[in-house]
N, C-alpha and C positions, 0 to 999 in steps of 0.2 A: 403892501409893505413887507409882509413876511417873505414874499418871493425874492426880494432883493438880498435877503440874508442867505438864501438857499444856494445861489449860484456862485457867489464870489467868496474869496478868502477874506476873513475879517481880522482887524487889528485888535489888540488888547482893549483899546478905548471903545471900539465898536461893540465888542462883547460885553464889556462892563456896562455900557449904556443900555444895551438890550436886556441885561439881567438885573439892572438896578444895583450894581456893585461898584466898588472902586477898582481902579487899575491894579492896586496892590492886592485886592481880594482875588482878582483873576490870577495874579502872579502866585499867590498862595495855593490856589486850586491847582495850578499847573505844577508847582513844586511837589505837591502831594500826589500828583498824577491822578487827580480826581477828574480832570477833563483832558481830552487829547489835544495835542499841539503839533503844529507843523513847523519844524525848525529849518528856516532857509539859510541861516547863518547863526553864529553865536549870539548875535544881538537882534536878529530879525526873526520874529515868530508870527505865525498866522494861524487862524482857526477856521474850521468848517462848522457852520451853524448846525447842520443836521447831526454831526458827531457830538457836538456839545449837548444838544437836546437828549440824545440817546444816553450819553454818559450821566446826565443829571437825573434820569429816570430812576436810578438806583437810590436816590435820596428821597423819593416820593413815598409817603406812607399811605397805607390803605385805610379807608374809613372803617370804623368799628360798627 
C-alpha cells in the first residue's frame, strides 16, 4: 500500500486520508508552507508523498 503513494502525485483528499486530516487541514499546512506542494495551475495542486513525509519529520519530537 505504501508503494502506491511513492510513485504518483497525490491530491489534497488523498493526502488528507493518508494523514488522517481534513482537506482544510491540508490547505492550512500548505498555506503555512509546512508541507511542499506542486502547483500545476492556480486551482490544481498535487503532492509527493516522500516530500510530505520528509517535511513532517520536523514536527516529530524525540523521546526523553
